[in-house]
Each structure stands twice: as structure tokens, then as C-alpha cells.
C-alpha positions in Angstrom: -77.1 42.2 -56.9 -74.9 44.5 -57.8 -70.9 43.0 -56.2 -70.5 46.8 -57.5 -69.5 49.0 -53.6 -69.5 52.4 -55.4 -73.3 51.0 -56.0 -74.2 50.6 -52.5 -76.0 53.2 -49.8 -73.5 55.1 -47.7 -74.5 53.0 -45.0 -73.3 49.6 -46.7 -70.3 51.1 -47.7 -69.4 52.2 -44.3 -70.8 48.7 -42.8 -67.8 47.5 -45.5 -65.1 49.3 -44.8 -66.0 49.0 -41.0 -65.8 45.2 -41.3 -62.4 45.5 -43.8 -61.2 47.6 -40.1 -62.3 44.6 -38.2 -60.6 41.5 -40.6 -57.2 43.8 -40.4 -57.1 44.2 -37.0 -58.2 40.6 -36.2 -55.5 39.4 -38.9 -52.4 41.7 -37.6 -53.0 40.3 -34.1 -52.7 36.5 -35.8 -49.6 37.9 -37.2 -48.3 39.6 -34.2 -48.2 42.5 -35.8 -48.8 45.6 -33.4 -52.1 46.9 -33.5 -54.4 48.7 -30.7 -57.5 47.5 -31.7 -59.6 50.2 -29.4 -57.3 52.6 -31.4 -58.4 51.4 -34.9 -62.5 50.8 -33.4 -61.8 55.0 -32.5 -61.5 55.3 -35.7 -64.9 53.8 -37.3 -67.8 56.3 -37.2 -70.0 56.3 -34.1 -72.9 54.7 -35.1 -71.1 51.2 -36.2 -68.1 50.8 -33.5 -70.8 48.2 -32.1 -70.9 45.9 -35.4 -67.2 47.1 -35.5 -66.8 44.7 -32.3 -69.3 42.4 -33.7 -66.9 42.1 -36.2 -64.1 42.2 -34.6 -65.1 38.8 -32.3 -66.2 37.0 -34.9 -62.7 37.4 -36.9 -60.6 36.7 -34.2 -62.8 33.2 -33.7 -61.9 32.6 -37.3 -58.2 32.7 -37.0 -58.7 30.4 -34.2 -59.2 27.5 -36.6 -56.0 29.5 -39.6 -52.4 28.9 -38.5 -50.3 31.5 -36.4 -47.8 33.9 -37.8 -45.1 31.6 -36.3 -46.1 28.6 -38.6 -43.6 27.8 -41.2 -45.8 27.8 -44.1 -45.5 31.9 -43.1 -41.7 31.6 -43.7 -39.3 32.7 -46.2 -37.7 30.3 -47.8 -34.0 32.1 -49.6 -33.9 31.9 -52.8 -30.1 30.5 -54.2 -28.4 33.6 -55.2 -26.5 33.6 -59.3 -30.7 32.1 -60.7 
């Protein structure tokens, strides 16, 4: 099994890109960043839009187990000046 994405066939590469787009939408939703899922879906190849919806549902479910964007773990700490 090769981990080289470029060595995979075109359909597999397209599915990887669609999966990446779905995870990106779920991440932006979790971080309260502006995103329009339908717009992202329409940018995907028509044959893979159902796959996009499946992966988006999966990533949204996973996101429920992770901290939201407002969680203190994501807040930047101010560094003291002069160091």
C-alpha cells in the first residue's frame, strides 16, 4: 500500500480532496468561522457530492467530541514584551 497520493488513481485523489473539503467545513463550523457548506458542496465534482455530504456528517459528529472554538485551550496568551 502506497501512501503517495500522486500514485493513486484519479477517483481516489478526488475522494481525498472531497474528504479534505468536508473536514475543512466541519472545522470552520466548530471554530465559529464563516463557511457556507452548500457552496463548498457545489464546488465538488457532481459524482462525489453525496460522498461529500456523508463525510461532512461524519466530521460534524466527530466535532461534537472536540472543544469548541471559544474554549480557553484555543485562546492565545499575550507574551510579555521585551523578551
